[in-house]
C-alpha positions in Angstrom: 112.4 93.8 98.4 109.7 96.3 98.4 109.2 98.6 101.4 106.0 98.4 103.3 104.1 101.7 103.4 104.8 104.1 106.3 101.6 102.8 107.8 103.7 99.9 109.0 105.7 102.2 111.2 102.5 103.1 112.9 101.6 99.5 113.2 105.0 98.7 114.6 104.1 100.7 117.7 101.4 98.2 118.4 102.4 94.6 119.2 100.6 91.3 119.2 98.4 89.4 116.8 97.0 92.5 115.1 100.4 93.4 113.9 100.9 90.0 112.3 97.5 90.3 110.6 98.3 93.7 109.3 101.8 92.7 108.0 100.3 89.7 106.4 97.6 91.8 104.7 100.3 94.1 103.4 102.5 91.2 102.2 99.5 89.7 100.4 98.6 93.0 98.8 102.1 93.5 97.6 102.4 90.0 96.1 99.1 90.6 94.3 100.3 94.0 93.1 103.7 92.7 92.0 102.1 89.8 90.1 99.6 92.2 88.5 102.2 94.7 87.4 104.5 92.0 86.1 101.8 90.1 84.3 100.2 93.2 82.8 103.3 94.9 81.6 105.3 92.2 79.9 102.9 91.8 76.9 103.4 95.4 76.0 106.9 95.0 74.7 106.2 91.5 73.5 103.3 92.5 71.3 105.5 95.1 69.5 103.6 97.5 67.3 100.3 97.0 69.0 98.9 94.7 66.4 95.4 94.0 67.7 96.2 95.1 71.2 93.0 95.4 73.1 92.0 98.7 74.8 92.8 97.0 78.1 96.5 96.9 77.1 96.6 100.6 76.0 94.8 101.5 79.2 97.5 99.6 81.1 100.1 101.4 79.1 98.5 104.8 80.0 98.6 103.7 83.6 102.3 102.9 83.4 103.2 106.3 81.8 100.8 108.6 83.7 100.5 109.0 87.4 97.8 106.7 88.8 95.5 109.5 89.8 95.2 110.8 86.3 94.5 107.5 84.5 92.2 105.8 87.0 88.6 106.8 86.9 87.6 108.1 90.3 84.1 109.1 91.3 83.4 112.8 91.8 84.7 114.0 95.2 81.9 113.8 97.8 80.0 117.1 98.2 80.6 118.5 101.7 77.7 117.6 104.0 76.9 115.8 107.2 75.7 112.2 106.8 73.7 109.8 108.9 75.0 106.3 109.8 72.9 104.6 107.1 74.1 107.1 104.5 77.7 106.6 105.4 77.2 102.8 105.2 76.5 103.2 101.4 80.0 104.4 100.9 81.8 101.2 102.1 83.5 100.7 98.7 81.0 98.1 97.4 79.6 100.5 94.8 82.6 101.7 92.6 80.5 104.7 91.4 80.3 106.2 94.9 83.2 107.7 96.8 84.7 105.6 99.6 84.2 107.2 103.0 85.1 106.5 106.5 84.7 108.4 109.8 87.1 108.8 112.7 86.1 110.6 115.9 82.8 111.5 114.2 84.4 113.3 111.2 83.9 111.8 107.7 86.8 111.6 105.3 86.7 110.9 101.6 89.3 108.2 101.2 88.5 107.3 97.6 92.1 108.1 96.6 93.2 105.4 99.0 90.6 102.9 97.8 93.3 100.2 97.1 93.5 100.1 100.9 89.9 101.1 101.9 87.9 100.0 98.9 86.3 96.6 98.1 88.9 93.9 98.6 91.4 96.2 100.2 93.1 95.3 103.5 91.3 98.0 105.4 87.9 97.8 103.7 86.4 97.0 107.1 87.0 100.7 108.1 85.0 102.0 105.1 81.4 103.1 105.5 81.5 103.4 109.3 83.0 105.4 112.2 85.9 103.1 112.8 87.5 105.1 115.7 87.8 102.0 117.9 89.4 99.8 115.2 91.9 102.6 114.3 92.9 103.1 117.9 93.4 99.4 118.4 94.8 98.9 114.9 92.3 96.0 114.6 90.1 94.6 111.9 88.1 92.5 114.3 84.4 92.9 113.8 84.0 93.6 117.5 86.2 96.7 117.1 84.7 98.1 114.0 82.7 100.8 115.7 83.0 104.3 117.3 83.2 103.2 121.0 86.2 104.9 122.4 85.1 105.0 126.1 87.5 102.4 127.4 90.6 103.2 125.3 94.1 103.3 126.9 96.0 106.5 126.6 98.4 104.9 124.0 95.4 103.8 121.9 94.0 107.3 122.0 97.4 108.5 120.7 97.3 106.0 117.9 93.7 107.2 117.0 94.9 110.8 117.0 97.8 109.8 114.7 95.3 108.3 112.2 93.1 111.4 112.4 96.2 113.6 111.6 97.1 111.3 108.7 93.5 111.5 107.3 93.5 115.3 107.7 96.7 115.6 105.8 95.8 113.2 103.0 92.0 113.2 102.5 89.2 115.8 102.2 86.8 116.1 105.1 83.2 115.6 104.0 81.4 116.6 107.2 80.4 115.1 110.5 78.5 111.9 111.3 75.0 112.7 112.6 72.9 110.8 115.1 75.7 109.2 117.0 76.2 105.4 117.0 
């Protein structure tokens, strides 16, 4: 079977219903991905010399041969600047022409390259367009946790939040800081 992303190791540190939800989200995402890859790659061989193959097929073929970053069209990286809460909200993945952003501990990251997770329809789309510090700390997608309130976190939850922040710093460009508090 397919391995879950390393995120699951982080999730494994947190027990309870949230873990089940997250694992389920991953499982569903994988099934969809597997079906999509399977369905979209078999006609390539089957159609042979490309007689009347639509551009969608050639695009899929390009995606199979090239690395994903190259063949997928991503919006321009976000220019570095500080954003207000309403400005950040515009970058929640609903508009595919805009970069997908999220904030953790008041710092805004451009997570467009991870939009399969954070973009529209992704398992973590709830994190996009907001400061999701609390949700990250609790590894929760509950609406009540999708905010930046970290006043009552346990030490372990703060550690989890800091792990996320390190992951974002390693993987995604920093855009700026979130202005005007919550």
